[in-house]
C-alpha positions as a printed Julia matrix, in Angstrom:
556×3 Matrix{Float64}:
  -1.3   -26.66   18.61
  -4.01  -25.78   21.16
  -6.34  -22.84   20.58
  -4.54  -20.63   23.11
  -1.09  -21.29   21.61
  -2.44  -20.9    18.1
  -3.86  -17.48   18.92
  -0.51  -16.45   20.4
   1.19  -17.5    17.18
  -1.19  -15.39   15.06
  -0.69  -12.31   17.22
   3.09  -12.62   16.93
   2.74  -13.07   13.18
   0.55   -9.96   13.05
   3.17   -7.94   14.93
   5.89   -9.21   12.58
   3.83   -8.23    9.54
   3.32   -4.77   11.0
   7.05   -4.39   11.66
   7.91   -5.55    8.14
   5.47   -3.11    6.63
   6.71   -0.17    8.65
  10.28   -0.84    7.54
   9.56   -0.44    3.82
  11.35    1.91    1.44
  11.54    5.66    1.8
   9.47    8.31    0.08
   9.51    9.17   -3.63
  12.46   11.03   -5.17
  11.05   14.34   -6.4
  14.31   16.21   -7.2
  17.87   15.19   -7.98
  21.19   16.64   -9.04
  23.33   13.96  -10.66
  26.92   13.78  -11.85
  27.29   11.54  -14.93
  30.87   10.67  -15.85
  32.33    9.06  -18.97
  36.01    8.16  -18.6
  38.45    5.75  -20.18
  41.86    4.98  -21.67
  43.28    4.39  -25.15
  45.53    1.37  -25.03
  47.69    1.77  -28.13
  50.52    4.25  -27.99
  50.2     5.1   -31.67
  46.48    5.95  -31.46
  45.96    9.45  -32.81
  43.46   11.9   -34.27
  40.77   10.51  -31.95
  37.3    12.07  -31.73
  34.75   10.87  -29.15
  31.03   11.2   -29.96
  28.11   10.46  -27.64
  24.52   11.51  -27.07
  23.9    14.05  -24.33
  21.21   13.78  -21.65
  18.0    15.26  -23.02
  16.65   18.67  -22.1
  12.91   19.03  -21.46
  10.5    20.54  -18.92
  11.78   18.31  -16.09
  15.43   17.78  -17.02
  18.33   20.03  -17.98
  22.12   19.97  -18.11
  23.56   22.52  -15.7
  27.23   21.97  -16.52
  29.56   20.09  -18.91
  33.16   19.42  -17.9
  35.91   18.04  -20.13
  39.72   18.24  -20.15
  39.58   18.41  -23.93
  37.82   20.77  -26.29
  34.29   19.79  -27.25
  31.47   20.89  -29.53
  27.71   20.25  -29.45
  25.78   19.31  -32.55
  21.99   19.2   -32.96
  20.05   17.03  -35.36
  17.18   14.56  -35.6
  15.71   15.91  -32.4
  18.75   15.16  -30.24
  22.08   16.62  -29.24
  25.48   14.94  -29.52
  28.78   16.06  -28.07
  32.1    15.69  -29.86
  35.37   15.73  -27.95
  38.68   16.06  -29.77
  40.93   13.73  -27.81
  43.85   13.79  -30.26
  46.5    11.33  -29.13
  45.86   11.61  -25.4
  46.03    8.45  -23.31
  42.78    9.07  -21.42
  39.72   11.23  -21.32
  36.96   12.31  -18.9
  33.57   13.87  -19.61
  31.11   15.04  -16.94
  27.48   16.14  -17.11
  25.77   17.75  -14.11
  22.05   17.05  -14.66
  19.12   18.52  -12.75
  15.92   16.48  -12.71
  12.48   17.23  -11.26
   9.54   14.87  -10.93
   6.92   15.31  -13.63
   3.89   17.22  -12.36
   0.78   15.72  -13.98
  -1.8    18.4   -14.81
  -4.79   18.12  -17.1
  -6.53   20.76  -19.18
 -10.09   19.5   -19.61
 -10.46   21.32  -22.91
  -7.65   19.35  -24.5
  -7.39   15.67  -25.47
  -5.46   13.21  -27.66
  -7.81   13.26  -30.62
  -5.78   15.58  -32.83
  -4.52   14.62  -36.3
  -0.88   15.15  -35.45
   0.88   12.66  -37.73
   3.83   12.49  -35.36
   1.6    11.34  -32.5
  -0.09    8.79  -34.8
   3.31    7.14  -35.23
   3.22    6.19  -31.56
   0.01    4.21  -31.99
   1.44    1.72  -34.49
   2.37   -1.87  -33.65
   5.89   -1.9   -35.05
   9.2    -3.61  -34.29
   9.36   -4.83  -30.71
   6.05   -3.21  -29.76
   3.71   -5.27  -31.93
   0.81   -6.91  -30.11
  -1.49   -9.83  -30.83
  -5.1   -10.64  -29.92
  -4.07  -12.32  -26.69
  -2.34   -9.15  -25.5
  -5.23   -6.97  -26.64
  -7.73   -9.15  -24.75
  -5.66   -8.92  -21.56
  -5.53   -5.11  -21.84
  -9.31   -4.91  -22.17
  -9.66   -7.11  -19.08
  -7.24   -4.93  -17.06
  -8.81   -1.61  -17.99
 -12.41   -2.75  -17.48
 -11.84   -3.65  -13.79
 -14.3    -1.98  -11.44
 -12.93    0.88   -9.33
 -15.97    2.9    -8.34
 -13.96    4.77   -5.69
 -12.25    6.63   -8.56
 -15.26    8.9    -9.0
 -15.8    11.02  -12.09
 -13.16    9.26  -14.16
 -15.7     8.61  -16.92
 -16.38   12.35  -17.08
 -12.73   13.1   -17.81
 -11.11   11.24  -20.69
  -7.66   12.36  -19.59
  -8.03   10.85  -16.12
  -9.49    7.68  -17.59
  -6.54    7.32  -19.99
  -4.07    8.02  -17.18
  -5.7     5.44  -14.91
  -5.67    2.88  -17.72
  -1.98    3.53  -18.4
  -1.23    3.09  -14.71
  -3.29   -0.12  -14.55
  -1.31   -1.5   -17.5
   2.0    -0.52  -15.88
   0.88   -2.17  -12.64
  -0.04   -5.35  -14.52
   3.32   -5.49  -16.32
   5.16   -4.84  -13.05
   3.34   -7.73  -11.3
   3.11  -10.11  -14.27
   6.78  -10.23  -15.27
   9.83  -11.53  -13.41
  13.02   -9.51  -13.83
  15.74  -11.62  -15.42
  19.17  -10.09  -16.1
  19.95  -12.98  -18.45
  16.91  -12.46  -20.64
  17.54  -11.24  -24.16
  13.86  -11.19  -25.14
  12.75   -7.79  -26.39
   9.53   -8.19  -28.39
   6.28   -7.57  -26.54
   4.7   -10.79  -27.78
   7.65  -12.95  -26.65
   7.85  -11.17  -23.3
   4.13  -11.7   -22.68
   4.54  -15.4   -23.42
   7.74  -16.01  -21.39
   6.85  -13.73  -18.44
  10.55  -12.87  -18.01
  12.45   -9.82  -19.17
  14.84   -6.99  -18.41
  13.63   -3.4   -18.16
  13.58   -3.14  -21.97
  11.16   -6.07  -22.19
   8.97   -4.55  -19.47
   8.9    -1.29  -21.44
   8.12   -2.93  -24.78
   5.18   -4.9   -23.4
   3.83   -1.78  -21.7
   4.15    0.33  -24.87
   2.44   -2.34  -27.0
  -0.43   -2.69  -24.51
  -1.04    1.06  -24.37
  -0.99    1.43  -28.12
  -3.46   -1.45  -28.5
  -6.19    0.67  -26.81
  -5.29    3.98  -28.45
  -2.92    5.52  -25.87
   0.21    6.83  -27.64
   3.37    5.5   -25.97
   7.1     5.36  -26.62
  10.28    3.98  -25.05
  12.88    6.06  -23.24
  16.49    5.01  -22.69
  18.86    6.38  -20.09
  19.93    5.63  -16.55
  18.12    5.33  -13.22
  18.97    4.73   -9.6
  18.43    1.13   -8.41
  19.39   -0.82   -5.3
  22.71   -1.48   -7.08
  23.38    2.18   -7.83
  22.84    3.87  -11.19
  22.35    1.49  -14.1
  21.33    1.66  -17.73
  17.56    1.65  -17.75
  14.57    1.73  -20.08
  11.15    3.09  -19.23
   8.29    4.71  -21.15
   6.24    7.82  -21.81
   2.52    8.07  -22.59
   0.9    10.94  -24.46
  -2.16   12.23  -22.6
  -3.69   15.69  -22.77
  -1.02   17.07  -25.13
   1.88   16.02  -22.89
   4.33   13.15  -22.65
   4.21   11.71  -19.12
   7.06    9.4   -17.96
   6.02    6.04  -16.49
   8.18    3.14  -15.34
   6.53   -0.31  -15.52
   9.65   -2.01  -14.15
   9.51    0.01  -10.92
   5.72    0.53  -11.03
   6.03    4.35  -10.91
   3.59    6.86  -12.43
   5.14    9.27  -13.01
   8.69    7.89  -13.04
  10.62    9.54  -10.21
  13.42   12.09  -10.44
  16.19    9.47  -10.4
  15.46    8.74  -14.08
  17.82   10.53  -16.5
  16.58   10.38  -20.11
  19.22   10.19  -22.87
  17.16    9.15  -25.92
  13.63    8.25  -27.02
  12.71    5.48  -29.42
   9.48    4.74  -31.3
  10.31    1.11  -32.05
  11.98    0.29  -28.68
  14.97   -1.51  -30.19
  17.02   -1.66  -26.98
  19.08    0.53  -24.67
  21.76    2.4   -26.64
  24.14    4.42  -24.49
  27.17    4.41  -26.72
  30.53    6.11  -27.07
  31.65    6.26  -30.69
  35.28    6.86  -31.63
  36.75    8.16  -34.84
  40.49    7.95  -35.46
  43.4     5.67  -36.2
  44.41    2.56  -34.24
  41.73    3.09  -31.58
  41.63    0.48  -28.83
  39.61    1.64  -25.85
  38.46    0.67  -22.37
  36.06    2.93  -20.49
  33.14    3.29  -18.12
  30.09    5.41  -17.53
  28.97    5.97  -13.97
  26.69    8.33  -12.11
  26.08    9.45   -8.55
  23.74   11.82   -6.78
  25.13   15.18   -5.78
  21.9    15.94   -3.98
  18.37   14.61   -3.93
  15.03   15.31   -2.29
  12.48   12.65   -1.42
   9.05   13.21    0.02
   5.59   11.7     0.37
   3.31   13.32   -2.18
   0.25   12.51   -0.09
  -0.72   12.47    3.57
  -3.51   10.59    5.25
  -5.03    8.75    8.15
  -7.2     5.7     8.77
 -10.75    6.25    9.96
 -12.56    3.22   11.33
 -14.77    2.13   14.22
 -12.9     0.44   17.06
 -15.42   -2.31   17.86
 -17.22   -5.0    15.92
 -18.74   -8.43   16.49
 -18.26  -11.88   15.03
 -19.57  -12.62   11.52
 -19.32   -8.94   10.62
 -17.66   -6.59    8.15
 -15.3    -3.88    9.38
 -14.77   -0.91    7.08
 -11.2     0.43    6.98
 -11.2     3.92    5.43
  -7.88    5.39    4.32
  -8.53    9.14    4.03
  -5.88   10.47    1.63
  -5.02   14.13    1.08
  -3.14   15.65   -1.86
  -1.51   18.95   -0.89
   0.16   19.36   -4.3
  -1.01   21.34   -7.31
  -0.82   18.29   -9.59
  -2.47   14.87   -9.84
  -1.13   11.93   -7.83
  -1.69    8.31   -8.87
  -0.97    5.3    -6.75
  -1.9     1.99   -5.13
  -3.21    1.3    -1.62
  -2.33   -2.15   -0.28
  -3.84   -3.7     2.85
  -2.09   -6.12    5.2
  -4.12   -8.01    7.82
  -4.62  -11.51    9.18
  -8.28  -11.16    8.22
  -9.54  -11.47    4.65
 -10.36   -8.2     2.86
 -12.49   -7.47   -0.2
  -9.31   -6.69   -2.17
  -5.56   -6.85   -1.56
  -4.98   -3.5    -3.25
  -6.8    -0.64   -4.92
  -5.56    1.83   -7.55
  -6.44    5.47   -6.93
  -5.88    9.0    -8.15
  -6.03   12.26   -6.24
  -6.87   15.58   -7.87
  -4.83   18.65   -6.84
  -5.57   19.78   -3.26
  -8.32   17.14   -2.87
  -9.16   14.38   -0.37
 -10.47   10.89   -1.08
 -11.44    7.83    0.95
 -10.13    4.45   -0.18
 -12.25    1.87    1.65
 -11.37   -1.76    2.33
 -13.86   -4.2     3.84
 -12.36   -6.65    6.33
 -14.4    -9.78    7.1
 -14.56  -11.01   10.7
 -15.31  -14.77   11.01
 -17.06  -16.84   13.69
 -14.86  -17.0    16.8
 -14.86  -18.51   20.27
 -17.31  -16.82   22.67
 -16.47  -14.88   25.83
 -13.3   -13.37   24.4
 -12.15  -10.07   22.97
  -9.85  -10.27   19.95
  -7.59   -7.39   18.94
  -6.59   -7.12   15.27
  -4.09   -4.83   13.57
  -4.47   -3.57   10.01
  -1.83   -1.86    7.86
  -2.58    0.14    4.73
   0.22    1.42    2.52
  -0.63    3.98   -0.16
   2.43    4.57   -2.32
   5.08    5.36    0.33
   2.58    6.48    2.97
   2.28    3.87    5.74
  -0.89    3.85    7.88
  -1.88    1.51   10.68
  -4.93    0.93   12.88
  -6.5    -1.7    15.11
  -9.94   -2.74   16.25
 -11.6    -5.07   18.75
 -13.81   -8.05   17.99
 -16.19   -8.86   20.84
 -17.4   -12.42   20.34
 -20.51  -11.83   22.47
 -21.62   -9.43   19.74
 -22.65  -10.21   16.21
 -22.81   -8.06   13.11
 -21.6    -4.48   12.73
 -22.17   -3.62   16.36
 -20.81   -0.08   15.95
 -24.12    0.67   14.22
 -26.14   -0.5    17.23
 -26.5    -0.85   21.0
 -24.11   -2.63   23.37
 -24.51   -3.86   26.95
 -21.89   -2.08   29.01
 -22.7    -3.44   32.45
 -25.22   -5.56   34.41
 -25.89   -4.68   38.04
 -27.7    -7.62   39.58
 -28.13   -5.85   42.95
 -30.19   -2.97   41.56
 -31.52   -4.97   38.61
 -30.21   -2.5    36.05
 -28.6    -2.95   32.63
 -26.45   -0.12   31.33
 -26.73    0.32   27.55
 -24.97    2.55   25.04
 -25.96    3.33   21.46
 -22.74    3.37   19.4
 -24.67    4.66   16.4
 -24.23    8.42   16.5
 -26.46    9.08   13.51
 -29.7     7.19   14.25
 -31.85    6.07   17.16
 -31.96    2.29   17.69
 -34.94    0.19   18.69
 -33.85   -2.91   20.58
 -35.28   -5.87   22.46
 -33.56   -7.03   25.66
 -34.06  -10.65   26.64
 -33.16  -11.35   30.31
 -33.0   -14.93   31.57
 -31.91  -16.89   34.64
 -30.16  -20.26   34.31
 -28.87  -22.97   36.6
 -25.19  -22.45   37.36
 -24.41  -26.16   37.49
 -21.81  -27.21   34.93
 -23.35  -29.16   32.1
 -26.87  -28.31   33.23
 -27.48  -24.67   32.37
 -31.17  -24.98   31.64
 -33.19  -21.78   31.52
 -35.37  -21.04   34.53
 -37.22  -17.86   33.59
 -37.06  -15.08   30.93
 -38.51  -11.6    30.46
 -38.35   -9.28   27.41
 -38.13   -5.5    27.26
 -38.32   -3.31   24.13
 -36.82    0.19   24.25
 -35.55    2.94   21.92
 -32.08    4.29   22.67
 -31.35    7.69   21.19
 -28.37    8.11   18.88
 -25.06    8.16   20.74
 -26.85    8.07   24.13
 -26.49    6.01   27.32
 -29.57    4.24   28.67
 -30.25    2.44   31.96
 -32.86   -0.31   31.71
 -34.54   -1.43   34.95
 -35.79   -5.01   34.72
 -38.07   -7.18   36.87
 -37.34  -10.88   37.18
 -37.53  -13.22   40.17
 -34.12  -14.54   41.17
 -33.78  -18.19   42.25
 -32.72  -19.06   45.81
 -29.54  -20.84   44.73
 -26.49  -19.79   42.69
 -27.5   -18.92   39.14
 -26.44  -17.26   35.88
 -28.16  -14.12   34.63
 -28.02  -13.66   30.84
 -28.91  -10.53   28.91
 -29.15  -10.36   25.13
 -29.65   -7.12   23.2
 -31.17   -7.68   19.75
 -31.52   -5.03   17.06
 -31.53   -4.79   13.31
 -28.39   -6.49   11.91
 -26.64   -6.62   15.29
 -26.8    -8.26   18.72
 -24.9    -8.23   22.0
 -25.0   -10.6    24.96
 -23.47  -10.88   28.42
 -23.62  -13.36   31.28
 -23.2   -12.74   35.0
 -22.54  -15.5    37.54
 -24.4   -14.77   40.8
 -23.46  -16.55   44.02
 -26.22  -16.56   46.67
 -25.59  -16.87   50.42
 -28.47  -18.14   52.57
 -29.65  -16.31   55.71
 -28.93  -17.41   59.28
 -32.32  -19.07   59.76
 -32.88  -21.36   56.84
 -29.44  -21.33   55.18
 -31.01  -20.44   51.84
 -30.98  -17.27   49.8
 -33.79  -15.21   48.38
 -31.94  -13.53   45.52
 -31.12  -10.4    47.53
 -27.95  -11.78   49.07
 -25.72  -12.34   46.03
 -22.08  -11.48   46.78
 -20.06  -12.07   43.63
 -20.7   -10.55   40.27
 -19.45  -10.35   36.76
 -17.51  -12.85   34.89
 -18.18  -11.27   31.55
 -15.59  -11.13   28.77
 -12.08  -12.48   28.88
  -9.54  -10.58   26.8
  -7.8   -12.57   24.09
  -4.93  -10.39   23.0
  -4.55  -13.04   21.44
  -3.21  -15.26   24.3
  -2.65  -12.65   26.98
  -1.43  -15.02   29.72
   1.37  -16.29   27.51
   2.4   -12.71   26.84
   2.46  -11.86   30.54
   4.72  -14.83   31.22
   6.91  -13.92   28.23
   7.15  -10.3    29.38
   8.22  -11.34   32.9
  10.79  -13.75   31.43
  12.23  -11.03   29.21
  12.48   -8.66   32.17
  14.36  -11.32   34.18
  16.73  -12.0    31.26
  17.35   -8.27   30.77
  18.1    -7.88   34.5
  20.59  -10.78   34.44
  22.36   -9.32   31.39
  22.51   -5.91   33.08
  24.05   -7.39   36.26
  26.52   -9.46   34.23
  27.66   -6.46   32.18
  27.94   -4.22   35.22
  29.83   -6.54   37.51
  31.44   -8.84   34.98
  33.16   -5.96   33.2
  34.5    -4.68   36.5
  36.63   -7.83   37.03
């Protein structure tokens, strides 16, 4: 593939990546109203004195049952920290039980005066390696590696133990989410076996997460219930971590912190023994078939954060472009998440974990590295950054006649060979820039561009200002190339101008004052702009033919 075609390929790929990124999933579910239905039949005609018993959806600060519906009489019993419902079916052939459940997303708030260092014996139970949440040294070592990763952009986390614990819990959940492959056929439950096999269902994801948290002193427990997936509502396990005197839901399978409002909790389990959503029957000759299903009555989804990308729009080859995602939290609670970058250029990291305090802003900065590229072209690059469900996009130009982070220095905007002036602009709006301009003449003959004469000028261009430099150099009497190179600290810019000289009537030679054609400076590589022009014209022709065919063909 030639260089031109190759560049066209990369631009198309970049556009496809952008389109794919912008078509990602919707915002986070922050509120839901769900109808959960148990229904079934008793197959034997002589079944009688039947009582149905099942656990009810839990009631806590984010979840409550608004309504219970049953064709038969029922009673609610409390014990062992949970509620069960008993329905007297008698000898009926079928039954139906409905729960209308309201769920809100958990709002994470921290009281700096409180921590997890109390002597509550109940909380201490959730720090023990027991049952399916035992860990070994290999797991413990991996947790220490995950939580020690550098994230200096999360300022002040060391000053707040609650934020540090929350970030560590989220890092562990993110690791589990990325490390494991979901396998519906897996029956592995223990954290140690899951860590070794790297395959599990949601219960295995939860057990490994709980074990990892407990190994570094973060109390954690399993939660069983249902949640909305791409296949509808399904039985689901997730977790809760105890930070700052509160149990915060977190889903390592979905990578959510907190777990969204599609999660309906039905029981909690210290030892994480598996999902248990059971209907128990008491009576004689009971033979039963039944189902449990759920559907949203209403839901609300929204982006918890807003933001924009702030970056310079120009850089040179062999440079670093900073892409700053400025995020804003307009909520009165903490928001945790991940920013992921998508670009054809290499970045300093593929993703970065962040948190946002209530009503605060924060910059998440990626560094994109621009390589050496062919001279005399402009390259346009697109960059996408996705932070949770917030999708941001930007682009910038790479001028291959410039080197370094040119947006911190001076660029040559134009060369006027008639008036012998070079127009400069200081892109640095914070500091003045001292530069040296080297101006040279060269032979225009192909393959023989030897330098004829050079002069140097040193000037200071004020911050953000334009500057016109007048130069003195003797032009040759034949066609030539004028080169100008601007050199500063950590940046440079260069341009070339081809000058055609026409001789006078007397001696048929020029004296440098008769040039008639100026400026071949930078070609635009977009990337492969000629190919795109041809493609655009072809598409217009095809569209016109289709239009004519539909208009007149359908009339026959």
